[in-house]
Structure formats: structure tokens, C-alpha cells
N, C-alpha and C positions, 0 to 999 in steps of 0.2 A: 384832422388832428384835433380830434382828445388832448386836452390837458387835463393834467388831475392834478386831484383837487381833495386843500391839504385842510382836513378840521382843525377851528382856531382852540380846540385844545391843546396840540400837536406841536405848534408855537407858543407855546403858553408852558409845557412840558420843558420845552428845548430853551425858551427865556427865563426860567427855575432851575435848568441846570447852567447857562451859563453864569447865575448870580454865584448858584452854590461856588463857583469856580474861579468866580470873579474876589469870594471871602478866602481861599482857601491859600491867593494866588497870595492876599494883603498878611491874611497868619504864614503861610509858610514865606514871608519876606519881614516879615517880625525874627522868626525860629532860626538860628546857628546851629543847621547842621556841620557830623564834621567829614572832612574831608571837602571832596569837588562832588555834595551830595544834595545842595545849594542849586547849583544848578541843573544835574538832575530831575530835581524835582519841578523845579518850575517850568522848563521844558514840557515834563512831561504834564502836567496843566493848558499849558499854551495848545500844546498839539490839540489834546484830549480838547479842547476847546474851540479853535482852529478844522475841529471833523466837523462839528456839530454844525458852527457854518457852516460850512461848504456843505456836508451833505443837506439839510434844510433848508435854510436861508436861501443860498442860492440855488437851490433847487433840483440839487445834482443825485441824488436819493430816487426820483422820480424821472429823468431822464432816459436819452437811449443808452446803447453801450456805446457807440461811438464819441458819445461825451464822456464815460468813466477814460474808453480809449484816452481820446485827448488830453484825459485829467493827470492819467495814471502817465505815460511822455511826458505832461509837464513838471514830475513829480521824480521819474526821472534824471531829462535833461537838470534839475538844479542836484540834484544829489549832485552826477560826474560836478557841477560848479561846483556846487561844496569841496570832491573828494578832491580837485586842479586846485584851486584854494588851500588848504589844509596841507597839497602837499610841500 
């Protein structure tokens, strides 16, 4: 079984994207947006950064379909737990 070899350039681009996301998080934290927009913006940035980490640094992007199914079922289960918590 051969592993997928990811070029170093991809890791550098993802790292730079995460640094930009961190800068956006700091900037958004210093702003006062109207209503509940602060939480929406912060969670959007956090989800994008978490997606990049999972896809590239945890190698889910290049994994088999079984890993994708397990990952999707974990997200589905987390959604159920959140729904039960919020109800």
C-alpha cells in the first residue's frame, strides 16, 4: 500500500492560510459587530481553520472512502449531541 506524498509547498500554503485565519480571528475579536454577528464570524473562521487542519495535517483529504465515512459519521453524531444539548 503506497502512501500519498504531499509536496512541502502544500503544507506551506496551508500554514500561511492558517496564519491568515489567526490574524482574522484577532482582528474580528477586536471589532464590535452588531447583534450576534461576533459569534457567527468567529465560528466561521474557526470552522474553516479546523477544516484545513483535518483535511491536510490529519491527511483525511488523501484517505480512503472508509475514513471519509467515519469522519462524516463523527460529525453527524456531534450534531446530534449538540441538538440534544440545545433542546
